[in-house]
C-alpha positions as CSV (number, residue, x, y, z in Angstrom):
1,X,0.0,0.0,0.0
2,X,2.8,2.4,0.8
3,X,4.5,1.6,-2.5
4,X,1.3,2.5,-4.3
5,X,1.0,5.9,-2.7
6,X,4.7,6.6,-3.2
7,X,4.7,5.8,-6.9
8,X,5.1,8.8,-9.2
9,X,3.8,9.5,-12.7
10,X,6.4,8.7,-15.3
11,X,6.7,7.1,-18.7
12,X,4.8,3.8,-18.9
13,X,2.7,4.3,-15.9
14,X,-1.1,4.0,-15.9
15,X,-2.8,7.1,-14.5
16,X,-6.4,7.3,-13.2
17,X,-7.4,11.0,-13.4
18,X,-10.5,12.7,-12.3
19,X,-11.2,15.9,-14.2
20,X,-13.6,18.7,-14.9
21,X,-13.5,20.4,-18.3
22,X,-14.7,24.1,-18.6
23,X,-14.4,26.8,-21.1
24,X,-12.5,30.0,-20.4
25,X,-15.5,31.5,-18.7
26,X,-15.7,28.5,-16.3
27,X,-18.9,27.1,-17.9
28,X,-18.8,23.3,-17.3
29,X,-18.5,21.3,-20.5
30,X,-17.8,17.9,-19.0
31,X,-17.5,16.5,-15.4
32,X,-17.7,12.7,-15.6
33,X,-18.4,10.5,-12.6
34,X,-15.7,8.0,-13.6
35,X,-12.0,8.9,-13.9
36,X,-10.2,8.8,-17.2
37,X,-7.4,6.2,-17.4
38,X,-4.5,6.6,-19.8
39,X,-1.0,5.4,-20.4
40,X,1.5,8.2,-19.6
41,X,4.5,8.9,-21.7
42,X,3.7,10.3,-25.1
43,X,1.2,7.7,-26.3
44,X,-1.5,10.4,-27.2
45,X,-3.7,9.3,-24.3
46,X,-4.1,12.9,-23.3
47,X,-2.8,16.4,-24.3
48,X,1.0,16.9,-24.1
49,X,0.6,20.0,-21.8
50,X,-1.4,17.9,-19.3
51,X,1.2,15.1,-19.4
52,X,3.9,17.7,-18.7
53,X,1.9,19.0,-15.8
54,X,1.4,15.6,-14.3
55,X,4.9,14.2,-14.9
56,X,6.6,13.4,-11.5
57,X,3.4,13.8,-9.5
58,X,1.7,11.3,-7.3
59,X,-1.7,10.2,-6.0
60,X,-3.7,13.2,-4.6
61,X,-2.1,15.8,-6.8
62,X,-4.5,18.3,-8.2
63,X,-4.2,21.4,-10.3
64,X,-6.1,23.6,-12.8
65,X,-4.5,24.2,-16.2
66,X,-5.7,26.2,-19.3
67,X,-5.1,25.0,-22.8
68,X,-5.2,27.3,-25.7
69,X,-6.8,26.0,-29.0
70,X,-3.5,25.0,-30.5
71,X,-2.8,23.0,-27.3
72,X,-6.1,21.2,-27.3
73,X,-8.4,20.6,-30.3
74,X,-6.9,23.1,-32.7
75,X,-8.0,26.4,-34.3
76,X,-11.4,26.5,-36.1
77,X,-11.0,25.9,-39.8
78,X,-13.8,27.6,-41.9
79,X,-12.7,25.4,-44.8
80,X,-14.2,22.4,-43.0
81,X,-17.7,23.9,-43.2
82,X,-19.7,22.3,-46.0
83,X,-23.1,22.8,-47.5
84,X,-24.6,19.7,-49.2
85,X,-27.9,18.7,-50.8
86,X,-30.2,17.1,-48.3
87,X,-31.0,14.3,-50.8
88,X,-27.6,12.8,-50.1
89,X,-28.5,12.1,-46.5
90,X,-30.7,9.5,-44.8
91,X,-33.9,10.4,-43.1
92,X,-34.8,11.3,-40.4
93,X,-32.0,13.9,-40.3
94,X,-31.3,15.9,-37.2
95,X,-28.8,18.5,-36.0
96,X,-26.0,16.8,-34.1
97,X,-25.9,13.7,-36.3
98,X,-22.4,12.7,-37.4
99,X,-21.1,11.2,-40.7
100,X,-17.8,9.8,-41.5
101,X,-16.0,10.7,-44.7
102,X,-15.7,13.7,-47.1
103,X,-19.2,14.7,-48.1
104,X,-18.5,15.6,-51.7
105,X,-18.1,13.1,-54.5
106,X,-15.4,15.0,-56.3
107,X,-13.5,15.5,-53.0
108,X,-13.8,11.7,-52.4
109,X,-12.0,11.1,-55.7
110,X,-9.3,13.6,-54.8
111,X,-8.9,12.2,-51.4
112,X,-8.2,8.7,-52.8
113,X,-5.1,10.2,-54.4
114,X,-4.1,13.0,-52.0
115,X,-4.9,11.2,-48.7
116,X,-3.8,7.7,-49.5
117,X,-1.6,7.6,-46.4
118,X,-4.3,9.0,-44.0
119,X,-6.4,6.2,-42.5
120,X,-8.8,8.5,-40.6
121,X,-11.5,10.3,-42.5
122,X,-13.0,13.5,-41.2
123,X,-16.1,13.3,-39.1
124,X,-18.7,15.8,-40.1
125,X,-21.4,17.0,-37.6
126,X,-24.7,18.3,-38.9
127,X,-25.1,21.9,-37.6
128,X,-28.1,23.0,-39.6
129,X,-30.9,21.4,-41.6
130,X,-33.0,23.2,-44.2
131,X,-35.6,21.9,-46.7
132,X,-33.0,21.3,-49.5
133,X,-29.6,21.8,-47.9
134,X,-27.6,20.5,-44.9
135,X,-24.7,22.3,-43.2
136,X,-21.8,20.1,-42.1
137,X,-18.9,21.0,-39.9
138,X,-15.7,18.9,-40.0
139,X,-14.2,20.8,-37.0
140,X,-14.0,19.2,-33.6
141,X,-16.9,20.6,-31.5
142,X,-14.4,22.3,-29.2
143,X,-12.1,23.6,-32.0
144,X,-11.1,27.2,-31.5
145,X,-11.8,27.2,-27.8
146,X,-9.5,27.8,-24.8
147,X,-10.2,25.1,-22.3
148,X,-9.6,24.7,-18.6
149,X,-9.0,21.4,-17.0
150,X,-9.2,20.7,-13.3
151,X,-7.4,17.4,-12.7
152,X,-6.8,15.2,-9.7
153,X,-4.7,12.1,-9.7
154,X,-6.6,9.2,-8.2
155,X,-4.2,6.3,-8.9
156,X,-0.9,5.5,-10.4
157,X,0.5,2.1,-11.3
158,X,3.1,0.5,-13.5
159,X,1.8,-0.4,-17.0
160,X,1.9,-4.1,-18.1
161,X,3.9,-5.2,-21.1
162,X,0.7,-5.7,-23.1
163,X,-0.5,-2.2,-22.2
164,X,2.7,-0.7,-23.4
165,X,2.6,-2.7,-26.6
166,X,-1.0,-1.7,-27.3
167,X,-0.3,1.9,-26.3
168,X,-3.4,2.2,-24.0
169,X,-4.6,0.8,-20.7
170,X,-6.5,-2.4,-20.7
171,X,-10.2,-1.5,-20.7
172,X,-9.6,2.2,-20.7
173,X,-9.6,3.1,-24.4
174,X,-12.6,5.5,-24.1
175,X,-11.3,7.5,-21.1
176,X,-9.0,9.8,-23.1
177,X,-10.4,13.4,-23.1
178,X,-11.9,12.5,-26.5
179,X,-8.5,12.3,-28.0
180,X,-8.3,10.3,-31.3
181,X,-6.7,6.9,-31.1
182,X,-4.5,6.3,-34.1
183,X,-4.4,2.5,-33.6
184,X,-8.1,1.8,-33.3
185,X,-9.7,4.8,-35.0
186,X,-10.9,2.7,-38.0
187,X,-13.0,0.4,-35.8
188,X,-14.6,2.4,-33.0
189,X,-16.7,5.5,-33.4
190,X,-16.0,6.4,-29.7
191,X,-12.4,7.3,-30.8
192,X,-13.7,10.3,-32.6
193,X,-12.8,13.4,-30.6
194,X,-16.0,14.7,-29.2
195,X,-17.6,11.3,-28.7
196,X,-16.7,11.5,-25.1
197,X,-16.9,15.3,-24.7
198,X,-20.6,15.9,-24.5
199,X,-21.5,16.0,-28.2
200,X,-24.5,13.8,-27.5
201,X,-24.2,11.8,-30.7
202,X,-23.9,8.1,-31.4
203,X,-21.3,6.5,-33.6
204,X,-20.8,8.4,-36.9
205,X,-22.3,6.9,-40.0
206,X,-20.5,6.6,-43.3
207,X,-21.8,9.0,-45.9
208,X,-21.8,7.5,-49.4
């Protein structure tokens, strides 16, 4: 028991972290009941600035840190806003639904050439629905926002060899601040950033 409480966060440790996510005006975005669990040490389980803050800390440590857009989900890119014919979408269609892939047939053709080395298509969120048109946004729902994280270390333990090889904690793949998972992103919709940050949507559907 004493060894557990004396253990510090370092590369290849599994960290259980309670957190509260707010915007720069302290409006709560997410405050889950369960802690997130991630593999510490540059495995993209959480944001680099948070990893740097936690490095060398132990159980019970808590702090509040602000991440600028470029340190979190990136700046908002207006080029990722699309307007498409409603006839290309299934019904019923509602604001907040998500679709995987580039929503333009010509762009699909270009992407097969230009993005052949990119295994993760964009996820587009429906932001407006009209009689004949649909507005889609390929930005992360929190793109362009400064975010504040309150964090508290609940547990620290050494990672197993399997966890290090798989680059994530066993059974903890979805507790990652909504960060994308490069290894499993093709199979699990929950890996889409935003799926665990209050977007309120189910797994994205492929748009043909």
